[in-house]
C-alpha positions as CSV (number, residue, x, y, z in Angstrom):
1,X,41.4,156.2,114.0
2,X,40.9,157.4,110.4
3,X,37.3,158.1,109.5
4,X,35.9,159.0,106.1
5,X,32.0,159.7,105.6
6,X,30.3,159.2,102.2
7,X,27.5,161.8,102.7
8,X,24.1,162.1,101.3
9,X,24.2,159.2,98.8
10,X,21.9,156.8,97.5
11,X,22.2,153.0,98.3
12,X,21.7,150.0,96.0
13,X,23.1,146.8,97.7
14,X,20.7,144.4,96.1
15,X,18.3,143.8,99.0
16,X,15.6,145.9,97.5
17,X,14.1,146.9,94.2
18,X,14.3,150.5,95.3
19,X,17.1,153.0,96.1
20,X,17.6,154.0,99.6
21,X,18.0,157.9,99.6
22,X,19.8,160.2,101.9
23,X,22.1,157.6,103.2
24,X,25.5,158.4,104.8
25,X,28.3,155.7,105.1
26,X,31.0,156.0,107.8
27,X,34.2,154.3,107.1
28,X,36.7,153.7,109.9
29,X,40.1,151.8,109.7
30,X,39.2,150.1,106.5
31,X,35.8,148.8,107.6
32,X,32.2,149.8,107.5
33,X,31.4,151.7,110.8
34,X,27.9,152.7,110.1
35,X,25.3,153.1,107.5
36,X,22.3,155.2,108.2
37,X,20.3,158.4,107.4
38,X,22.4,161.4,106.9
39,X,21.4,163.0,110.2
40,X,22.2,159.9,112.3
41,X,25.9,159.5,111.1
42,X,28.5,161.5,113.4
43,X,30.7,163.6,111.1
44,X,32.9,164.7,114.0
45,X,36.7,164.1,113.3
46,X,36.0,162.7,109.8
47,X,36.8,163.5,106.2
48,X,33.5,164.2,104.7
49,X,33.1,163.5,100.9
50,X,30.1,165.0,99.2
51,X,28.6,161.9,97.6
52,X,25.2,163.7,96.8
53,X,23.9,162.4,93.5
54,X,25.9,159.4,93.5
55,X,24.7,155.8,94.1
56,X,26.8,153.2,96.3
57,X,26.9,149.7,95.2
58,X,29.1,146.7,96.3
59,X,32.4,146.2,94.6
60,X,31.6,143.9,91.6
61,X,32.6,140.4,91.2
62,X,33.7,138.9,88.0
63,X,33.4,135.2,88.3
64,X,34.7,134.2,85.0
65,X,37.9,135.9,84.0
66,X,41.3,135.0,82.8
67,X,43.7,137.9,84.1
68,X,46.8,136.6,82.2
69,X,45.2,137.1,78.8
70,X,44.3,140.0,76.9
71,X,41.2,139.0,75.1
72,X,40.3,140.1,71.5
73,X,39.9,138.1,68.4
74,X,43.3,136.5,68.7
75,X,42.9,135.4,72.3
76,X,44.0,131.9,71.8
77,X,47.2,132.8,70.1
78,X,48.0,135.4,72.7
79,X,47.8,132.6,75.4
80,X,51.1,131.3,74.0
81,X,53.0,134.6,74.7
82,X,56.2,134.4,76.9
83,X,55.3,134.3,80.8
84,X,56.8,137.7,81.3
85,X,54.4,139.2,78.9
86,X,51.4,137.0,80.3
87,X,52.1,138.6,83.8
88,X,52.3,142.2,82.4
89,X,48.9,141.8,81.1
90,X,47.5,140.4,84.2
91,X,48.9,143.6,86.0
92,X,47.2,145.9,83.4
93,X,43.8,143.8,83.5
94,X,43.9,144.1,87.2
95,X,44.2,147.9,87.2
96,X,41.2,148.0,84.7
97,X,39.1,146.0,86.7
98,X,39.4,148.2,89.7
99,X,38.8,151.4,87.5
100,X,35.6,149.6,86.5
101,X,34.6,149.0,90.0
102,X,35.3,145.2,89.7
103,X,36.9,144.2,93.2
104,X,37.1,140.4,92.9
105,X,38.3,138.5,90.0
106,X,37.8,134.7,90.0
107,X,40.6,133.5,87.3
108,X,39.1,130.4,85.8
109,X,42.1,129.2,83.8
110,X,45.8,130.4,82.9
111,X,48.7,129.2,80.9
112,X,51.5,127.6,82.9
113,X,55.2,127.8,83.0
114,X,57.3,124.8,83.8
115,X,54.3,123.1,85.1
116,X,53.2,126.0,87.5
117,X,50.0,128.1,86.6
118,X,51.0,131.7,85.9
119,X,47.9,133.0,87.7
120,X,49.4,131.7,91.0
121,X,52.3,134.1,90.7
122,X,50.0,136.9,89.6
123,X,47.8,136.5,92.7
124,X,50.7,136.2,95.1
125,X,52.1,139.1,93.4
126,X,49.1,141.4,93.5
127,X,47.4,140.3,96.8
128,X,47.4,143.0,99.3
129,X,48.6,145.7,97.1
130,X,46.5,148.8,96.8
131,X,44.6,149.2,93.5
132,X,44.2,145.7,92.7
133,X,41.1,143.4,93.0
134,X,41.0,140.2,95.2
135,X,41.9,137.3,93.2
136,X,40.9,133.6,93.2
137,X,42.7,131.2,90.8
138,X,41.7,127.8,89.3
139,X,45.2,127.2,87.9
140,X,45.4,125.3,84.3
141,X,42.5,124.0,82.6
142,X,41.8,120.3,83.0
143,X,40.3,118.5,80.0
144,X,40.7,115.7,77.7
145,X,42.6,117.6,75.2
146,X,43.8,121.3,74.8
147,X,46.6,123.7,73.7
148,X,50.1,123.3,74.7
149,X,51.0,125.0,78.0
150,X,47.4,125.7,78.6
151,X,46.0,122.5,79.4
152,X,46.1,119.4,81.8
153,X,45.0,116.5,79.9
154,X,43.5,113.4,81.5
155,X,40.7,110.8,81.3
156,X,38.3,109.5,84.0
157,X,41.0,107.4,85.7
158,X,43.2,110.5,86.2
159,X,40.7,113.3,86.6
160,X,40.6,113.3,90.5
161,X,44.4,113.3,90.9
162,X,44.7,115.9,88.2
163,X,42.3,118.2,90.1
164,X,44.1,117.5,93.6
165,X,47.4,118.3,92.0
166,X,46.1,121.8,91.3
167,X,45.2,122.1,94.6
168,X,48.7,121.0,95.6
169,X,50.1,123.7,93.7
170,X,48.2,126.3,95.5
171,X,45.1,127.1,93.7
172,X,41.9,128.1,95.3
173,X,39.4,126.0,93.2
174,X,39.9,123.8,90.0
175,X,38.3,124.2,86.3
176,X,37.3,121.3,84.5
177,X,36.6,121.5,80.6
178,X,33.4,119.5,79.9
179,X,33.2,120.0,76.0
180,X,34.7,117.0,74.2
181,X,37.3,117.4,71.5
182,X,36.4,118.0,67.9
183,X,33.0,119.4,68.6
184,X,31.6,116.2,69.9
185,X,28.7,117.1,72.2
186,X,28.8,114.2,74.6
187,X,30.8,114.9,77.9
188,X,34.6,113.8,78.0
189,X,34.1,112.6,81.6
190,X,31.4,110.5,83.2
191,X,29.2,111.4,86.0
192,X,31.0,108.9,88.3
193,X,34.3,110.2,87.7
194,X,33.2,113.7,88.1
195,X,31.5,113.1,91.4
196,X,34.5,111.3,92.8
197,X,36.8,114.4,91.8
198,X,34.4,116.9,93.2
199,X,34.1,114.9,96.4
200,X,37.7,114.9,96.9
201,X,38.1,118.6,96.0
202,X,35.4,119.4,98.5
203,X,37.1,117.5,101.2
204,X,40.3,119.6,100.9
205,X,38.2,122.9,101.0
206,X,38.3,123.6,97.4
207,X,35.5,124.2,94.8
208,X,35.0,122.9,91.1
209,X,34.2,125.1,88.1
210,X,33.1,123.4,84.9
211,X,33.2,125.0,81.4
212,X,30.0,123.5,79.5
213,X,29.0,124.7,76.0
214,X,26.6,121.7,75.4
215,X,23.8,119.9,77.0
216,X,25.4,116.7,78.1
217,X,28.4,118.4,79.9
218,X,26.0,120.5,81.8
219,X,24.1,117.6,82.8
220,X,27.2,115.6,84.1
221,X,28.3,118.7,86.0
222,X,25.0,119.2,87.7
223,X,24.4,115.6,88.5
224,X,28.0,115.4,90.0
225,X,27.3,118.2,92.2
226,X,30.0,120.7,91.4
227,X,30.0,124.3,92.4
228,X,29.4,126.1,89.1
229,X,28.8,125.6,85.6
230,X,30.5,128.3,83.5
231,X,28.7,129.5,80.3
232,X,26.1,127.0,80.3
233,X,24.9,127.5,76.9
234,X,22.5,124.7,76.5
235,X,20.7,124.3,79.8
236,X,17.3,122.8,80.0
237,X,14.7,122.8,82.8
238,X,15.7,119.3,83.9
239,X,19.2,120.5,84.3
240,X,18.4,123.7,85.9
241,X,16.3,121.7,88.6
242,X,19.1,119.5,89.2
243,X,21.6,122.4,89.5
244,X,19.1,124.0,92.2
245,X,19.1,120.6,93.9
246,X,22.8,120.3,94.3
247,X,23.3,124.3,94.6
248,X,25.1,124.7,91.5
249,X,25.8,128.1,90.3
250,X,25.4,129.2,86.6
251,X,28.1,131.8,85.6
252,X,26.9,133.5,82.7
253,X,29.0,135.0,80.0
254,X,26.4,136.4,77.5
255,X,28.9,139.4,76.6
256,X,30.9,136.8,74.8
257,X,28.3,136.6,72.1
258,X,27.9,140.4,72.0
259,X,31.4,140.5,71.5
260,X,31.6,138.0,68.7
261,X,28.9,139.8,66.9
262,X,30.8,143.3,66.8
263,X,33.9,141.2,65.3
264,X,31.7,140.7,62.1
265,X,32.4,144.3,61.6
266,X,35.9,144.8,62.8
267,X,37.9,141.8,61.7
268,X,38.6,139.7,58.7
269,X,38.7,136.4,60.5
270,X,36.4,133.7,59.1
271,X,35.0,132.4,62.4
272,X,33.5,135.8,63.0
273,X,32.6,137.1,59.5
274,X,31.2,134.4,57.3
275,X,27.5,133.9,57.1
276,X,27.8,130.3,58.5
277,X,29.8,131.6,61.6
278,X,27.1,134.5,61.9
279,X,24.3,131.9,62.1
280,X,26.4,129.7,64.4
281,X,27.0,132.6,66.8
282,X,23.3,133.5,66.7
283,X,22.3,130.0,67.5
284,X,24.5,129.6,70.5
285,X,23.5,133.2,71.8
286,X,20.0,132.0,71.6
287,X,20.9,128.9,73.6
288,X,22.6,130.8,76.2
289,X,19.6,133.3,76.6
290,X,17.4,130.4,77.0
291,X,19.6,128.8,79.7
292,X,19.6,131.9,81.8
293,X,15.8,131.9,81.5
294,X,15.7,128.2,82.5
295,X,17.9,129.0,85.5
296,X,15.6,131.7,86.7
297,X,12.7,129.5,86.5
298,X,14.3,126.8,88.7
299,X,15.8,129.4,91.3
300,X,19.3,128.7,90.3
301,X,21.9,131.2,91.6
302,X,23.1,133.2,88.8
303,X,26.7,134.8,88.8
304,X,28.1,137.2,86.3
305,X,31.2,136.4,84.4
306,X,32.8,138.4,81.5
307,X,35.2,135.8,80.3
308,X,37.7,138.5,79.5
309,X,41.0,137.2,78.3
310,X,39.9,133.7,77.6
311,X,37.2,135.0,75.1
312,X,37.1,138.0,73.1
313,X,35.8,140.5,75.9
314,X,38.5,142.8,77.4
315,X,39.0,143.4,81.1
316,X,36.8,145.8,83.0
317,X,33.6,145.2,81.0
318,X,31.5,143.4,83.6
319,X,28.9,145.9,83.2
320,X,28.2,144.8,79.8
321,X,27.1,141.4,81.2
322,X,24.8,143.0,83.8
323,X,23.1,144.7,80.9
324,X,22.7,141.5,78.8
325,X,21.3,139.8,81.9
326,X,18.6,142.2,82.0
327,X,18.0,141.6,78.3
328,X,17.8,137.8,79.0
329,X,14.9,138.4,81.4
330,X,16.4,139.2,84.9
331,X,15.1,142.4,86.8
332,X,17.7,145.0,87.3
333,X,18.0,144.1,91.0
334,X,18.7,140.5,90.2
335,X,21.3,141.3,87.6
336,X,23.1,143.7,90.3
337,X,22.7,140.7,92.6
338,X,24.3,138.6,90.2
339,X,27.2,140.8,89.8
340,X,27.8,141.3,93.5
341,X,26.6,139.1,96.3
342,X,25.8,136.0,94.3
343,X,29.4,136.1,93.1
344,X,30.6,136.4,96.7
345,X,28.5,133.4,97.5
346,X,30.1,131.4,94.8
347,X,33.7,132.5,96.0
348,X,32.6,131.5,99.6
349,X,33.7,135.0,100.7
350,X,31.3,136.4,103.3
351,X,32.0,140.1,102.4
352,X,32.5,139.9,98.7
353,X,29.7,142.0,96.8
354,X,28.2,143.2,100.0
355,X,27.9,146.5,101.9
356,X,27.1,145.8,105.6
357,X,28.2,147.3,108.8
358,X,31.4,145.6,110.1
359,X,32.5,144.5,106.7
360,X,35.6,145.8,104.7
361,X,34.7,149.0,102.9
362,X,34.7,147.7,99.4
363,X,32.4,149.6,97.4
364,X,31.7,151.7,94.4
365,X,30.2,155.0,93.6
366,X,28.4,155.5,90.5
367,X,26.2,157.8,88.7
368,X,22.7,156.7,88.0
369,X,20.3,154.1,89.3
370,X,21.3,150.4,88.6
371,X,17.9,149.2,89.8
372,X,16.2,150.8,86.9
373,X,19.0,151.3,84.3
374,X,21.7,148.6,84.3
375,X,23.9,150.9,82.2
376,X,24.8,153.0,85.5
377,X,27.2,150.4,86.3
378,X,29.6,151.7,83.6
379,X,29.5,155.3,85.2
380,X,32.0,154.7,88.0
381,X,32.8,157.8,90.0
382,X,34.9,156.3,93.0
383,X,36.1,153.1,94.3
384,X,37.0,152.1,97.8
385,X,39.0,149.0,98.6
386,X,39.3,148.3,102.2
387,X,38.3,151.8,103.0
388,X,41.0,153.2,100.9
389,X,40.0,155.3,97.9
390,X,41.8,153.8,94.8
391,X,39.9,155.6,92.1
């Protein structure tokens, strides 16, 4: 049996507002054998790593990602790159995630090739390989309109069948786009159609994620009882209470707005640089921050998403989202939970984002206290996946 001891670290697992000091973690055959005070952990026949001054946190969960896409100001155009290019982008993004301590990627939409979402091939290729995150994929976006090779288009009558077809292809969950075409703010699908679809997907053991940038789409998703509202830029207290009632998670993506703001200084693209675009971005940002506050008031589960690839953010920047959630009113502990165990709960994975005896040793050593300074999550020193050190 191979044993490793992480000796004399601090522990921040999201269960407390303060660090546990003088902690050792024993790892045996890929799992957490014991967690306890330094003097209580047997070091005999073990490789001991001096973790003094480091803080152990659970591996982080990026609940809104697009592995096959590179992000940046031209992210939409890059989604039309050849499949081989997109697969290589995914390999590189997966590596960046692990380097940043992100061990779970929930891919919420990928282009397809010959009717098959490219993310399925990426998941199957990378699963079980050292140095890669655990991957869950939604397949291709489902909406009323979209971009060639990046969308399945349907209406109320075909929504359920379109979602079940994604599951038939092998996806872990499905992604519904609830913003109407042309900037119309009404949901493109009815509550009845959405509920019938969600019920059918749940009966198959799948889950439903819904993009919602506007109020009506969020209302429809919440009333239909889907599993998550992605972005949720226009939640109000009534919608938040409905989300709580139906156990709907908010996946926040505040870092998208922060990224767009930086583009005003680094690009010549009008949608980021004109005064009108700046005002539009500022308005949407304010709405997203207010939505996080409404979700917190209602007790809604909040999970973190960077939207890398499908937006302007790049892979490996989930710590940015944690920082911004604190700026939006969460405590550092609540923001850490959002990036770890809350994401695992949304995935339905018992060990994702957790550090407990008997679980796979998926953990990250950082420099600094994330319970007082969310920026500490940027400072990754070591990463263990399944008990094996990969960073």
